[in-house]
DRENZAMAR-215556 format. One record per residue: residue in one letter; x, y, z of N, C-alpha, C in turn. Coordinates in nm, 4 decimals, always signed. Layout:
! residues N
+--------+----------+----------+----------+----------+----------+----------+----------+----------+----------+
| residu |   n.east |  n.north |     n.up |  ca.east | ca.north |    ca.up |   c.east |  c.north |     c.up |
+--------+----------+----------+----------+----------+----------+----------+----------+----------+----------+
|      A |        X |        Y |        Z |        X |        Y |        Z |        X |        Y |        Z |
...
+--------+----------+----------+----------+----------+----------+----------+----------+----------+----------+
This chain:
! residues 118
+--------+----------+----------+----------+----------+----------+----------+----------+----------+----------+
| residu |   n.east |  n.north |     n.up |  ca.east | ca.north |    ca.up |   c.east |  c.north |     c.up |
+--------+----------+----------+----------+----------+----------+----------+----------+----------+----------+
|      M | +12.7783 |  +6.8335 |  +6.4988 | +12.7516 |  +6.8929 |  +6.6280 | +12.7035 |  +7.0363 |  +6.6088 |
|      S | +12.6165 |  +7.0768 |  +6.6952 | +12.5666 |  +7.2136 |  +6.6893 | +12.6695 |  +7.3081 |  +6.7523 |
|      I | +12.6458 |  +7.4347 |  +6.7345 | +12.7374 |  +7.5343 |  +6.7891 | +12.7426 |  +7.5240 |  +6.9416 |
|      R | +12.6278 |  +7.5030 |  +7.0032 | +12.6232 |  +7.4945 |  +7.1495 | +12.7018 |  +7.3745 |  +7.2004 |
|      T | +12.6842 |  +7.2585 |  +7.1379 | +12.7583 |  +7.1402 |  +7.1844 | +12.9082 |  +7.1584 |  +7.1638 |
|      E | +12.9471 |  +7.2245 |  +7.0560 | +13.0892 |  +7.2513 |  +7.0331 | +13.1454 |  +7.3457 |  +7.1394 |
|      R | +13.0698 |  +7.4476 |  +7.1757 | +13.1154 |  +7.5422 |  +7.2783 | +13.1279 |  +7.4737 |  +7.4133 |
|      V | +13.0283 |  +7.3917 |  +7.4484 | +13.0330 |  +7.3203 |  +7.5756 | +13.1496 |  +7.2215 |  +7.5753 |
|      A | +13.1717 |  +7.1522 |  +7.4644 | +13.2830 |  +7.0577 |  +7.4544 | +13.4165 |  +7.1295 |  +7.4721 |
|      G | +13.4310 |  +7.2451 |  +7.4105 | +13.5541 |  +7.3230 |  +7.4257 | +13.5758 |  +7.3682 |  +7.5689 |
|      E | +13.4697 |  +7.4106 |  +7.6327 | +13.4794 |  +7.4545 |  +7.7724 | +13.5159 |  +7.3371 |  +7.8637 |
|      I | +13.4548 |  +7.2229 |  +7.8406 | +13.4867 |  +7.1042 |  +7.9208 | +13.6313 |  +7.0630 |  +7.8991 |
|      Q | +13.6801 |  +7.0721 |  +7.7761 | +13.8192 |  +7.0374 |  +7.7473 | +13.9148 |  +7.1273 |  +7.8254 |
|      K | +13.8875 |  +7.2573 |  +7.8281 | +13.9716 |  +7.3507 |  +7.9039 | +13.9688 |  +7.3191 |  +8.0533 |
|      I | +13.8493 |  +7.2975 |  +8.1068 | +13.8356 |  +7.2706 |  +8.2499 | +13.9067 |  +7.1422 |  +8.2875 |
|      L | +13.8867 |  +7.0362 |  +8.2085 | +13.9516 |  +6.9083 |  +8.2401 | +14.1031 |  +6.9182 |  +8.2284 |
|      S | +14.1513 |  +6.9917 |  +8.1302 | +14.2967 |  +7.0099 |  +8.1169 | +14.3547 |  +7.0736 |  +8.2423 |
|      N | +14.2880 |  +7.1772 |  +8.2906 | +14.3347 |  +7.2429 |  +8.4131 | +14.3246 |  +7.1505 |  +8.5339 |
|      L | +14.2149 |  +7.0757 |  +8.5441 | +14.1983 |  +6.9845 |  +8.6575 | +14.3052 |  +6.8758 |  +8.6595 |
|      F | +14.3363 |  +6.8187 |  +8.5433 | +14.4381 |  +6.7143 |  +8.5384 | +14.5770 |  +6.7704 |  +8.5676 |
|      Q | +14.5993 |  +6.8970 |  +8.5395 | +14.7268 |  +6.9607 |  +8.5718 | +14.7387 |  +6.9894 |  +8.7208 |
|      R | +14.6321 |  +7.0431 |  +8.7796 | +14.6361 |  +7.0879 |  +8.9184 | +14.5979 |  +6.9801 |  +9.0181 |
|      D | +14.4737 |  +6.9353 |  +9.0114 | +14.4159 |  +6.8539 |  +9.1180 | +14.4320 |  +6.7036 |  +9.0996 |
|      F | +14.4499 |  +6.6576 |  +8.9773 | +14.4573 |  +6.5141 |  +8.9530 | +14.5890 |  +6.4753 |  +8.8856 |
|      S | +14.6948 |  +6.5482 |  +8.9153 | +14.8247 |  +6.5196 |  +8.8544 | +14.8840 |  +6.3886 |  +8.9053 |
|      H | +14.8344 |  +6.3387 |  +9.0176 | +14.8852 |  +6.2135 |  +9.0738 | +14.8437 |  +6.0907 |  +8.9930 |
|      L | +14.7526 |  +6.1055 |  +8.9003 | +14.7035 |  +5.9913 |  +8.8240 | +14.8031 |  +5.9408 |  +8.7198 |
|      T | +14.8951 |  +6.0258 |  +8.6792 | +14.9933 |  +5.9853 |  +8.5787 | +15.1290 |  +6.0460 |  +8.6114 |
|      D | +15.2351 |  +5.9790 |  +8.5686 | +15.3680 |  +6.0342 |  +8.5881 | +15.4258 |  +6.0873 |  +8.4564 |
|      G | +15.3439 |  +6.0895 |  +8.3524 | +15.3846 |  +6.1443 |  +8.2239 | +15.3050 |  +6.2698 |  +8.1919 |
|      L | +15.3030 |  +6.3045 |  +8.0654 | +15.2285 |  +6.4213 |  +8.0187 | +15.0916 |  +6.3763 |  +7.9712 |
|      L | +14.9879 |  +6.4207 |  +8.0381 | +14.8507 |  +6.3865 |  +8.0021 | +14.7874 |  +6.5065 |  +7.9333 |
|      T | +14.7313 |  +6.4833 |  +7.8161 | +14.6683 |  +6.5894 |  +7.7393 | +14.5260 |  +6.5488 |  +7.7041 |
|      V | +14.4330 |  +6.6389 |  +7.7243 | +14.2955 |  +6.6169 |  +7.6797 | +14.2904 |  +6.6627 |  +7.5346 |
|      T | +14.2837 |  +6.5662 |  +7.4429 | +14.2929 |  +6.5993 |  +7.3008 | +14.1587 |  +6.6341 |  +7.2381 |
|      G | +14.0502 |  +6.5905 |  +7.2998 | +13.9203 |  +6.6217 |  +7.2428 | +13.8066 |  +6.5805 |  +7.3336 |
|      V | +13.6934 |  +6.6459 |  +7.3138 | +13.5714 |  +6.6128 |  +7.3874 | +13.4580 |  +6.6126 |  +7.2870 |
|      R | +13.3779 |  +6.5071 |  +7.2895 | +13.2594 |  +6.4979 |  +7.2040 | +13.1370 |  +6.4865 |  +7.2929 |
|      M | +13.0463 |  +6.5785 |  +7.2742 | +12.9253 |  +6.5844 |  +7.3561 | +12.8097 |  +6.5132 |  +7.2869 |
|      S | +12.7203 |  +6.4574 |  +7.3677 | +12.5947 |  +6.4054 |  +7.3141 | +12.5058 |  +6.5267 |  +7.2838 |
|      P | +12.4108 |  +6.5125 |  +7.1937 | +12.3252 |  +6.6269 |  +7.1590 | +12.2486 |  +6.6854 |  +7.2777 |
|      D | +12.2149 |  +6.6022 |  +7.3768 | +12.1411 |  +6.6526 |  +7.4929 | +12.2330 |  +6.7035 |  +7.6049 |
|      L | +12.3634 |  +6.7053 |  +7.5816 | +12.4653 |  +6.7536 |  +7.6759 | +12.4694 |  +6.6725 |  +7.8063 |
|      R | +12.4216 |  +6.5503 |  +7.8046 | +12.4192 |  +6.4672 |  +7.9250 | +12.5420 |  +6.3792 |  +7.9384 |
|      S | +12.6150 |  +6.3578 |  +7.8288 | +12.7349 |  +6.2748 |  +7.8366 | +12.8424 |  +6.3315 |  +7.7454 |
|      A | +12.9664 |  +6.3047 |  +7.7852 | +13.0807 |  +6.3535 |  +7.7091 | +13.1835 |  +6.2418 |  +7.6944 |
|      R | +13.2321 |  +6.2257 |  +7.5736 | +13.3409 |  +6.1320 |  +7.5478 | +13.4691 |  +6.2143 |  +7.5493 |
|      V | +13.5578 |  +6.1830 |  +7.6425 | +13.6810 |  +6.2588 |  +7.6609 | +13.7967 |  +6.1750 |  +7.6094 |
|      Y | +13.8715 |  +6.2297 |  +7.5143 | +13.9856 |  +6.1600 |  +7.4559 | +14.1131 |  +6.2179 |  +7.5161 |
|      I | +14.1978 |  +6.1281 |  +7.5691 | +14.3211 |  +6.1727 |  +7.6320 | +14.4401 |  +6.1060 |  +7.5647 |
|      S | +14.5504 |  +6.1765 |  +7.5674 | +14.6766 |  +6.1262 |  +7.5154 | +14.7774 |  +6.1296 |  +7.6292 |
|      I | +14.8539 |  +6.0225 |  +7.6443 | +14.9517 |  +6.0131 |  +7.7517 | +15.0881 |  +5.9892 |  +7.6890 |
|      I | +15.1806 |  +6.0785 |  +7.7188 | +15.3154 |  +6.0684 |  +7.6637 | +15.4130 |  +6.0520 |  +7.7792 |
|      G | +15.5010 |  +5.9544 |  +7.7662 | +15.6020 |  +5.9318 |  +7.8687 | +15.5441 |  +5.8670 |  +7.9917 |
|      G | +15.6235 |  +5.8626 |  +8.0939 | +15.5778 |  +5.8032 |  +8.2190 | +15.6083 |  +5.6549 |  +8.2244 |
|      K | +15.6207 |  +5.6051 |  +8.3451 | +15.6531 |  +5.4644 |  +8.3655 | +15.5291 |  +5.3777 |  +8.3755 |
|      K | +15.4165 |  +5.4378 |  +8.4122 | +15.2915 |  +5.3631 |  +8.4172 | +15.2433 |  +5.3384 |  +8.2749 |
|      G | +15.1804 |  +5.2267 |  +8.2503 | +15.1261 |  +5.1984 |  +8.1180 | +15.0045 |  +5.2841 |  +8.0893 |
|      N | +14.9806 |  +5.3124 |  +7.9627 | +14.8660 |  +5.3957 |  +7.9246 | +14.7344 |  +5.3361 |  +7.9711 |
|      E | +14.7195 |  +5.2047 |  +7.9582 | +14.5956 |  +5.1397 |  +8.0012 | +14.5779 |  +5.1514 |  +8.1528 |
|      N | +14.6879 |  +5.1423 |  +8.2255 | +14.6845 |  +5.1550 |  +8.3717 | +14.6416 |  +5.2964 |  +8.4113 |
|      V | +14.6965 |  +5.3962 |  +8.3452 | +14.6594 |  +5.5358 |  +8.3732 | +14.5122 |  +5.5591 |  +8.3387 |
|      L | +14.4687 |  +5.5043 |  +8.2250 | +14.3284 |  +5.5190 |  +8.1860 | +14.2366 |  +5.4563 |  +8.2902 |
|      Q | +14.2749 |  +5.3411 |  +8.3423 | +14.1936 |  +5.2751 |  +8.4448 | +14.1883 |  +5.3604 |  +8.5723 |
|      N | +14.3013 |  +5.4217 |  +8.6104 | +14.3033 |  +5.5114 |  +8.7267 | +14.2102 |  +5.6304 |  +8.7061 |
|      I | +14.2104 |  +5.6854 |  +8.5856 | +14.1249 |  +5.7999 |  +8.5553 | +13.9778 |  +5.7586 |  +8.5607 |
|      K | +13.9464 |  +5.6417 |  +8.5060 | +13.8075 |  +5.5935 |  +8.5094 | +13.7615 |  +5.5707 |  +8.6535 |
|      T | +13.8526 |  +5.5264 |  +8.7395 | +13.8198 |  +5.5075 |  +8.8801 | +13.7906 |  +5.6413 |  +8.9472 |
|      E | +13.8650 |  +5.7438 |  +8.9114 | +13.8498 |  +5.8774 |  +8.9695 | +13.7438 |  +5.9614 |  +8.8972 |
|      A | +13.6793 |  +5.9065 |  +8.7959 | +13.5843 |  +5.9824 |  +8.7131 | +13.4760 |  +6.0538 |  +8.7941 |
|      P | +13.4166 |  +5.9921 |  +8.8969 | +13.3151 |  +6.0663 |  +8.9728 | +13.3710 |  +6.1922 |  +9.0400 |
|      R | +13.4935 |  +6.1841 |  +9.0914 | +13.5534 |  +6.3024 |  +9.1543 | +13.5906 |  +6.4072 |  +9.0494 |
|      V | +13.6384 |  +6.3615 |  +8.9343 | +13.6714 |  +6.4542 |  +8.8256 | +13.5440 |  +6.5244 |  +8.7789 |
|      R | +13.4358 |  +6.4488 |  +8.7649 | +13.3082 |  +6.5064 |  +8.7227 | +13.2581 |  +6.6090 |  +8.8234 |
|      S | +13.2705 |  +6.5774 |  +8.9513 | +13.2263 |  +6.6694 |  +9.0557 | +13.3065 |  +6.7994 |  +9.0522 |
|      A | +13.4387 |  +6.7869 |  +9.0389 | +13.5242 |  +6.9064 |  +9.0327 | +13.4933 |  +6.9882 |  +8.9078 |
|      M | +13.4682 |  +6.9202 |  +8.7968 | +13.4353 |  +6.9901 |  +8.6729 | +13.3010 |  +7.0621 |  +8.6868 |
|      G | +13.2053 |  +6.9989 |  +8.7531 | +13.0725 |  +7.0569 |  +8.7703 | +13.0742 |  +7.1872 |  +8.8474 |
|      R | +13.1720 |  +7.2023 |  +8.9372 | +13.1821 |  +7.3278 |  +9.0127 | +13.2255 |  +7.4442 |  +8.9236 |
|      S | +13.2985 |  +7.4142 |  +8.8159 | +13.3456 |  +7.5198 |  +8.7257 | +13.2547 |  +7.5410 |  +8.6059 |
|      L | +13.1724 |  +7.4428 |  +8.5755 | +13.0886 |  +7.4469 |  +8.4567 | +12.9490 |  +7.4971 |  +8.4929 |
|      R | +12.8970 |  +7.5873 |  +8.4148 | +12.7654 |  +7.6432 |  +8.4431 | +12.6611 |  +7.5813 |  +8.3504 |
|      L | +12.6230 |  +7.4591 |  +8.3865 | +12.5173 |  +7.3890 |  +8.3145 | +12.4170 |  +7.3354 |  +8.4155 |
|      R | +12.2964 |  +7.3124 |  +8.3694 | +12.1941 |  +7.2579 |  +8.4583 | +12.2334 |  +7.1182 |  +8.5072 |
|      H | +12.2855 |  +7.0356 |  +8.4162 | +12.3288 |  +6.9001 |  +8.4499 | +12.4755 |  +6.8847 |  +8.4146 |
|      T | +12.5521 |  +6.8280 |  +8.5054 | +12.6924 |  +6.8004 |  +8.4769 | +12.6986 |  +6.6729 |  +8.3936 |
|      P | +12.7621 |  +6.6777 |  +8.2779 | +12.7651 |  +6.5598 |  +8.1902 | +12.8404 |  +6.4432 |  +8.2527 |
|      E | +12.7954 |  +6.3232 |  +8.2202 | +12.8658 |  +6.2012 |  +8.2571 | +12.9903 |  +6.1929 |  +8.1691 |
|      L | +13.1049 |  +6.1582 |  +8.2276 | +13.2308 |  +6.1549 |  +8.1538 | +13.2709 |  +6.0117 |  +8.1222 |
|      F | +13.3061 |  +5.9880 |  +7.9967 | +13.3578 |  +5.8591 |  +7.9522 | +13.4946 |  +5.8841 |  +7.8895 |
|      F | +13.5977 |  +5.8207 |  +7.9437 | +13.7348 |  +5.8462 |  +7.9009 | +13.7834 |  +5.7392 |  +7.8049 |
|      Y | +13.8562 |  +5.7837 |  +7.7015 | +13.9134 |  +5.6950 |  +7.6007 | +14.0548 |  +5.7411 |  +7.5693 |
|      L | +14.1408 |  +5.6448 |  +7.5361 | +14.2754 |  +5.6794 |  +7.4917 | +14.2696 |  +5.7273 |  +7.3476 |
|      D | +14.3369 |  +5.8361 |  +7.3200 | +14.3463 |  +5.8895 |  +7.1841 | +14.4752 |  +5.8358 |  +7.1242 |
|      D | +14.4631 |  +5.7439 |  +7.0317 | +14.5816 |  +5.6828 |  +6.9722 | +14.6127 |  +5.7403 |  +6.8346 |
|      T | +14.5666 |  +5.8594 |  +6.8072 | +14.5873 |  +5.9227 |  +6.6775 | +14.7358 |  +5.9388 |  +6.6464 |
|      Q | +14.8134 |  +5.9846 |  +6.7446 | +14.9557 |  +6.0069 |  +6.7225 | +15.0280 |  +5.8769 |  +6.6923 |
|      E | +14.9901 |  +5.7700 |  +6.7598 | +15.0508 |  +5.6397 |  +6.7331 | +15.0173 |  +5.5928 |  +6.5918 |
|      E | +14.8930 |  +5.6163 |  +6.5483 | +14.8528 |  +5.5785 |  +6.4130 | +14.9299 |  +5.6592 |  +6.3088 |
|      V | +14.9498 |  +5.7881 |  +6.3337 | +15.0255 |  +5.8727 |  +6.2414 | +15.1684 |  +5.8207 |  +6.2297 |
|      S | +15.2298 |  +5.7863 |  +6.3420 | +15.3664 |  +5.7332 |  +6.3400 | +15.3731 |  +5.6023 |  +6.2625 |
|      R | +15.2750 |  +5.5157 |  +6.2838 | +15.2731 |  +5.3866 |  +6.2150 | +15.2591 |  +5.4053 |  +6.0641 |
|      I | +15.1720 |  +5.4963 |  +6.0225 | +15.1507 |  +5.5213 |  +5.8796 | +15.2749 |  +5.5844 |  +5.8173 |
|      E | +15.3405 |  +5.6757 |  +5.8905 | +15.4639 |  +5.7358 |  +5.8394 | +15.5718 |  +5.6303 |  +5.8179 |
|      E | +15.5822 |  +5.5358 |  +5.9097 | +15.6789 |  +5.4265 |  +5.8942 | +15.6473 |  +5.3429 |  +5.7707 |
|      L | +15.5191 |  +5.3171 |  +5.7474 | +15.4803 |  +5.2417 |  +5.6278 | +15.5177 |  +5.3173 |  +5.5005 |
|      F | +15.4950 |  +5.4486 |  +5.4989 | +15.5333 |  +5.5286 |  +5.3826 | +15.6838 |  +5.5283 |  +5.3618 |
|      K | +15.7610 |  +5.5333 |  +5.4694 | +15.9070 |  +5.5277 |  +5.4574 | +15.9516 |  +5.3964 |  +5.3957 |
|      K | +15.8920 |  +5.2857 |  +5.4406 | +15.9277 |  +5.1546 |  +5.3863 | +15.8938 |  +5.1461 |  +5.2380 |
|      I | +15.7762 |  +5.1966 |  +5.2007 | +15.7354 |  +5.1949 |  +5.0602 | +15.8299 |  +5.2800 |  +4.9782 |
|      H | +15.8648 |  +5.3967 |  +5.0299 | +15.9549 |  +5.4883 |  +4.9585 | +16.0923 |  +5.4243 |  +4.9399 |
|      E | +16.1422 |  +5.3545 |  +5.0423 | +16.2732 |  +5.2884 |  +5.0332 | +16.2688 |  +5.1750 |  +4.9320 |
|      Q | +16.1575 |  +5.1040 |  +4.9234 | +16.1453 |  +4.9918 |  +4.8280 | +16.1360 |  +5.0422 |  +4.6855 |
|      E | +16.0821 |  +5.1613 |  +4.6665 | +16.0671 |  +5.2163 |  +4.5318 | +16.1950 |  +5.2781 |  +4.4774 |
|      K | +16.2938 |  +5.3063 |  +4.5622 | +16.4194 |  +5.3658 |  +4.5171 | +16.4912 |  +5.2662 |  +4.4258 |
|      P | +16.5370 |  +5.3164 |  +4.3124 | +16.6125 |  +5.2248 |  +4.2238 | +16.7510 |  +5.1957 |  +4.2836 |
|      G | +16.7918 |  +5.0729 |  +4.2737 | +16.9212 |  +5.0322 |  +4.3295 | +17.0358 |  +5.0753 |  +4.2385 |
|      P | +17.1616 |  +5.0708 |  +4.2868 | +17.2773 |  +5.1144 |  +4.2062 | +17.3119 |  +5.0180 |  +4.0970 |
+--------+----------+----------+----------+----------+----------+----------+----------+----------+----------+
């Protein structure tokens, strides 16, 4: 990514984080975090990665609610963002933390199997 796309991605991440805290907090009952934004080179689309911790609603259900509200989220973001075109937003679940936990569990099992018995 170029410096400009990285700067725009960072700005979009900040704006979306604030929007999900203030204006769209009803979409989830847990902690929603915008973990990353990847911009297309032409700045016309953005892939937004979110992480959801806790809450009684399922992660897929929350993601579907966010995708339904995406046009309103994009409109609210466009009011704060100073670009000629407001990027199209595509939301994805960030499962990095779950993968890290799974790999750590695998390492623990391997480590326990390698311990010499008494």
